[in-house]
NUFI-18643 format. One record per residue (C-alpha): residue number from 1; chain; x, y, z. Coordinates in Angstrom, 3 decimals, padded with zeros to 6 digits. Layout:
<rs>
(r NUM A (X Y Z))
...
</rs>
This chain:
<rs>
(r 1 A (036.765 005.766 015.875))
(r 2 A (037.797 002.219 014.852))
(r 3 A (035.752 -000.715 013.850))
(r 4 A (036.608 -002.347 017.209))
(r 5 A (035.449 000.064 018.981))
(r 6 A (032.106 000.441 016.846))
(r 7 A (031.251 -003.299 017.309))
(r 8 A (032.035 -003.438 020.982))
(r 9 A (029.727 -000.571 021.329))
(r 10 A (026.940 -002.435 019.667))
(r 11 A (027.727 -005.651 021.479))
(r 12 A (027.461 -003.726 024.852))
(r 13 A (024.167 -001.853 024.320))
(r 14 A (022.842 -005.096 022.938))
(r 15 A (023.725 -006.934 026.221))
(r 16 A (021.887 -004.216 028.135))
(r 17 A (018.934 -004.526 025.886))
(r 18 A (018.593 -008.333 026.707))
(r 19 A (019.197 -007.720 030.605))
(r 20 A (016.567 -005.437 030.511))
(r 21 A (014.249 -008.246 029.282))
(r 22 A (013.589 -006.538 025.809))
(r 23 A (013.528 -009.076 022.675))
(r 24 A (015.445 -008.461 019.448))
(r 25 A (013.067 -008.869 016.919))
(r 26 A (015.151 -008.315 013.740))
(r 27 A (018.302 -006.776 012.804))
(r 28 A (019.298 -004.893 009.043))
(r 29 A (022.558 -003.599 007.743))
(r 30 A (022.766 -000.793 005.501))
(r 31 A (025.181 001.740 004.689))
(r 32 A (024.023 003.817 007.617))
(r 33 A (024.978 001.076 009.648))
(r 34 A (022.915 -001.629 012.016))
(r 35 A (019.352 -001.284 012.909))
(r 36 A (018.142 -003.420 015.571))
(r 37 A (014.219 -003.402 015.889))
(r 38 A (013.523 -003.995 019.592))
(r 39 A (010.277 -005.622 021.348))
(r 40 A (009.569 -004.377 025.066))
(r 41 A (005.506 -005.574 025.657))
(r 42 A (004.577 -005.767 022.083))
(r 43 A (006.046 -002.178 021.642))
(r 44 A (008.579 -001.648 018.833))
(r 45 A (011.137 000.690 018.578))
(r 46 A (014.171 000.590 016.804))
(r 47 A (017.915 000.905 017.523))
(r 48 A (020.339 002.944 014.917))
(r 49 A (023.868 002.265 015.135))
(r 50 A (025.741 004.359 012.816))
(r 51 A (029.260 004.011 012.392))
(r 52 A (030.686 007.488 012.276))
(r 53 A (028.120 009.036 015.036))
(r 54 A (029.352 009.187 018.932))
(r 55 A (025.884 008.324 019.620))
(r 56 A (023.363 005.321 018.680))
(r 57 A (019.406 006.455 018.440))
(r 58 A (016.442 004.830 020.019))
(r 59 A (013.314 005.300 017.553))
(r 60 A (009.530 005.039 018.055))
(r 61 A (007.575 005.715 014.823))
(r 62 A (004.185 006.694 014.404))
(r 63 A (003.061 006.365 010.759))
(r 64 A (-000.638 007.250 009.607))
(r 65 A (-000.015 004.820 006.629))
(r 66 A (000.896 002.298 008.676))
(r 67 A (-002.286 002.685 011.136))
(r 68 A (-004.405 002.934 007.828))
(r 69 A (-003.164 000.044 006.231))
(r 70 A (-003.631 -002.178 009.045))
(r 71 A (-006.916 -001.084 009.550))
(r 72 A (-007.911 -001.703 005.876))
(r 73 A (-006.865 -005.341 006.347))
(r 74 A (-008.936 -005.995 009.356))
(r 75 A (-011.879 -003.383 008.328))
(r 76 A (-013.407 -004.177 004.732))
(r 77 A (-015.958 -001.841 005.011))
(r 78 A (-013.562 000.879 005.911))
(r 79 A (-011.367 000.067 002.758))
(r 80 A (-014.677 -000.200 000.423))
(r 81 A (-015.868 003.255 001.498))
(r 82 A (-012.414 004.946 000.707))
(r 83 A (-012.170 002.877 -002.407))
(r 84 A (-015.108 004.848 -003.373))
(r 85 A (-014.397 008.114 -001.940))
(r 86 A (-011.324 008.230 -003.995))
(r 87 A (-012.666 006.376 -007.048))
(r 88 A (-009.896 003.867 -007.072))
(r 89 A (-010.404 001.233 -010.139))
(r 90 A (-009.934 -001.858 -008.057))
(r 91 A (-009.158 -004.158 -010.889))
(r 92 A (-006.238 -002.222 -012.065))
(r 93 A (-004.154 -002.669 -008.796))
(r 94 A (-002.297 -005.689 -007.487))
(r 95 A (-003.842 -006.800 -004.588))
(r 96 A (-000.811 -006.486 -002.672))
(r 97 A (-000.696 -002.820 -003.247))
(r 98 A (-004.314 -001.616 -003.207))
(r 99 A (-004.061 -000.832 000.979))
(r 100 A (-001.164 001.189 000.141))
(r 101 A (-002.663 003.132 -002.571))
(r 102 A (-006.088 003.757 -000.722))
(r 103 A (-003.931 004.902 002.636))
(r 104 A (-001.727 007.221 000.511))
(r 105 A (-004.642 008.714 -001.044))
(r 106 A (-006.633 009.225 002.309))
(r 107 A (-003.338 011.028 003.686))
(r 108 A (-003.288 013.025 000.605))
(r 109 A (-006.680 013.959 001.685))
(r 110 A (-005.574 015.599 005.194))
(r 111 A (-005.487 019.381 005.105))
(r 112 A (-002.222 021.156 005.343))
(r 113 A (-003.845 023.146 008.321))
(r 114 A (-004.977 019.794 009.973))
(r 115 A (-001.526 018.068 009.601))
(r 116 A (000.425 021.673 010.864))
(r 117 A (-002.058 021.703 013.972))
(r 118 A (-001.434 017.857 014.751))
(r 119 A (002.440 018.656 014.419))
(r 120 A (002.241 021.668 016.856))
(r 121 A (000.292 019.633 019.544))
(r 122 A (002.830 017.141 019.341))
(r 123 A (005.576 019.674 020.225))
(r 124 A (003.332 020.701 023.268))
(r 125 A (003.447 017.220 024.595))
(r 126 A (007.437 017.003 024.723))
(r 127 A (008.158 018.571 028.141))
(r 128 A (010.719 017.179 030.586))
(r 129 A (012.280 014.652 028.329))
(r 130 A (015.289 014.078 026.098))
(r 131 A (013.489 013.222 023.371))
(r 132 A (013.288 014.791 019.845))
(r 133 A (010.785 014.853 017.501))
(r 134 A (010.804 014.556 013.906))
(r 135 A (008.309 014.509 010.871))
(r 136 A (007.978 011.644 008.649))
(r 137 A (007.053 011.597 005.035))
(r 138 A (006.028 009.425 002.458))
(r 139 A (009.115 009.668 000.232))
(r 140 A (007.530 008.157 -002.678))
(r 141 A (004.077 009.904 -002.833))
(r 142 A (004.212 013.683 -003.477))
(r 143 A (001.339 016.338 -003.577))
(r 144 A (002.174 019.462 -005.412))
(r 145 A (005.804 018.562 -005.446))
(r 146 A (006.023 018.334 -001.473))
(r 147 A (006.217 014.910 000.311))
(r 148 A (003.138 014.139 002.106))
(r 149 A (003.131 014.356 005.964))
(r 150 A (002.884 010.953 007.451))
(r 151 A (003.290 011.157 011.130))
(r 152 A (006.074 011.625 013.691))
(r 153 A (009.430 009.939 014.762))
(r 154 A (010.534 010.251 018.597))
(r 155 A (014.234 010.183 018.903))
(r 156 A (016.128 009.465 022.060))
(r 157 A (020.022 009.341 021.753))
(r 158 A (022.217 007.093 023.505))
(r 159 A (025.944 007.636 024.289))
(r 160 A (027.686 004.226 024.446))
(r 161 A (031.163 005.481 024.313))
(r 162 A (031.055 007.434 027.317))
(r 163 A (032.892 006.168 030.599))
(r 164 A (029.649 006.189 032.633))
(r 165 A (027.525 004.478 029.953))
(r 166 A (025.696 001.847 031.750))
(r 167 A (022.698 -000.638 031.573))
(r 168 A (020.528 002.113 034.000))
(r 169 A (021.321 004.972 030.780))
(r 170 A (019.926 002.304 028.405))
(r 171 A (016.898 001.661 030.348))
(r 172 A (016.280 005.320 030.818))
(r 173 A (016.308 006.261 027.336))
(r 174 A (014.081 003.164 026.512))
(r 175 A (011.477 004.309 028.979))
(r 176 A (011.657 007.639 027.560))
(r 177 A (011.182 006.932 024.072))
(r 178 A (008.302 004.526 024.671))
(r 179 A (006.471 006.454 027.138))
(r 180 A (006.752 009.478 024.954))
(r 181 A (006.219 007.596 021.617))
(r 182 A (002.933 006.277 023.198))
(r 183 A (001.719 009.438 024.521))
(r 184 A (001.952 011.138 021.193))
(r 185 A (000.223 008.166 019.339))
(r 186 A (-002.673 008.193 021.867))
(r 187 A (-002.879 012.162 021.464))
(r 188 A (-002.610 012.157 017.826))
(r 189 A (-005.187 009.294 017.114))
(r 190 A (-007.659 011.615 018.712))
(r 191 A (-006.710 014.541 016.703))
(r 192 A (-006.871 013.334 013.426))
(r 193 A (-010.035 012.694 011.381))
(r 194 A (-008.212 009.704 009.507))
(r 195 A (-007.777 007.857 012.435))
(r 196 A (-010.792 008.587 014.031))
(r 197 A (-012.600 006.707 010.674))
(r 198 A (-010.661 004.002 011.729))
(r 199 A (-011.542 003.911 015.460))
(r 200 A (-015.072 003.965 014.191))
(r 201 A (-014.561 001.035 011.852))
(r 202 A (-016.547 002.662 008.995))
(r 203 A (-016.481 005.610 006.710))
(r 204 A (-018.545 008.275 007.770))
</rs>
């Protein structure tokens, strides 16, 4: 496909984004193409437009590390409890890296069985939808030479080069992505002890 067709497809999809009342929160360009972060009613999803694919991707991420880091920034007691649990030396860590280091230690503490059970439950939620679910890992943190599991990504494909693609197809895809993503987030939050600690606000 030519560059003109690619950029025309991006423009078309973004026009449907705006006409649906969604907001373009951020935009990034990389060797994988353009990524737009969209906001709908305070829910964020990514639109990834790859130049050499016949489809674009809508993506909703649920990362344990993001949940934990946000909780540590709000709940100092939880942060202190986990610093003590994992014997982390505060003075040797720059402040901006402290929350991340504590979160990675807590994720490393999740048993393989608990993570596997959570993923199985996720797949059981995915019915009557065109969404796909992919595992997310911490690429810069490994345990026993294996990447640490960090949650899931819900993916819904868009086909902007097809003749029947229009605003209704974008709207259905966006609703599907958000609905499935939030349902998974709610159920996984209840299933994982690490997130239950966040909900309690204290380390127990």
